[in-house]
C-alpha positions in Angstrom: 205.6 -110.5 106.1 204.9 -108.0 103.4 201.3 -107.1 103.3 201.3 -106.3 99.5 201.8 -109.8 98.7 199.0 -111.0 101.0 195.5 -111.7 99.8 192.4 -111.0 101.8 189.2 -112.9 100.9 185.8 -112.3 102.6 183.6 -115.3 102.2 179.8 -115.5 102.8 179.6 -119.4 103.3 175.8 -119.9 103.3 175.5 -118.6 99.7 179.0 -119.5 98.7 179.7 -115.7 97.7 183.3 -114.4 98.1 185.2 -111.1 97.2 189.0 -110.5 97.6 191.2 -107.5 98.0 192.1 -107.4 94.6 188.6 -106.6 93.5 187.4 -110.1 92.2 184.3 -111.9 93.2 182.5 -115.0 92.5 180.5 -118.0 93.9 181.5 -121.4 94.9 180.1 -123.6 92.0 176.7 -125.1 92.8 178.0 -128.6 92.3 180.4 -128.5 95.1 179.7 -129.3 98.6 178.2 -126.2 100.6 176.3 -128.0 103.3 177.9 -126.0 106.1 179.9 -122.8 106.4 182.9 -124.8 107.3 182.7 -127.0 104.2 182.4 -123.7 102.1 185.4 -122.2 103.7 187.5 -125.4 103.4 186.6 -125.9 99.7 187.8 -122.4 98.9 190.9 -122.4 101.1 191.7 -125.7 99.4 191.1 -124.2 95.9 193.5 -121.4 96.7 196.1 -123.7 98.3 196.3 -125.7 95.0 197.0 -122.4 93.3 200.1 -121.7 95.4 198.7 -119.7 98.5 199.1 -120.5 102.1 196.4 -119.8 104.5 197.7 -117.6 107.5 194.5 -116.3 109.3 190.8 -116.9 109.5 188.6 -114.5 111.3 184.8 -114.5 111.7 182.9 -111.2 110.9 179.5 -109.8 111.2 176.6 -111.6 109.1 178.1 -114.9 109.1 181.1 -113.8 107.0 184.6 -115.0 107.3 188.0 -113.1 106.4 190.6 -115.3 105.3 194.2 -114.1 104.7 196.7 -115.9 102.3 200.2 -115.3 101.3 202.2 -116.7 98.5 203.6 -120.3 99.5 207.1 -119.1 99.0 206.6 -116.2 101.2 205.1 -118.4 103.9 208.0 -120.9 103.7 210.6 -118.2 104.1 208.7 -116.7 107.1 208.6 -120.2 108.7 212.4 -120.8 108.2 213.2 -117.4 109.7 210.8 -117.8 112.8 212.4 -121.4 113.4 215.9 -120.1 113.3 215.3 -117.4 115.9 216.7 -118.7 119.2 214.0 -118.5 122.1 211.4 -117.0 119.6 208.0 -118.9 119.8 207.4 -121.0 116.6 204.6 -120.1 114.6 202.7 -122.9 112.7 201.4 -122.2 109.3 198.7 -124.1 107.6 199.7 -125.0 104.1 196.9 -126.1 101.8 197.4 -128.0 98.6 
């Protein structure tokens, strides 16, 4: 997959703060459920999924931060089709949100 199309987001779920690889940052709105770190991450990933992104990787980092990697949904669909057509190659499951 082309790394130039990917979007990397670092999220600090306890406060709802996030920043991405394109220089944007923000906070999950106060009215949204943020009771647990997983709820905050799911809310954020779902919002990007609705905007046409596919979540491909989640990694925990220091200080209770998480790094999420997204690719455009069309890119993920192409990669999945290519992987599935390769004989003997392991299949890779992608999580599509939205």
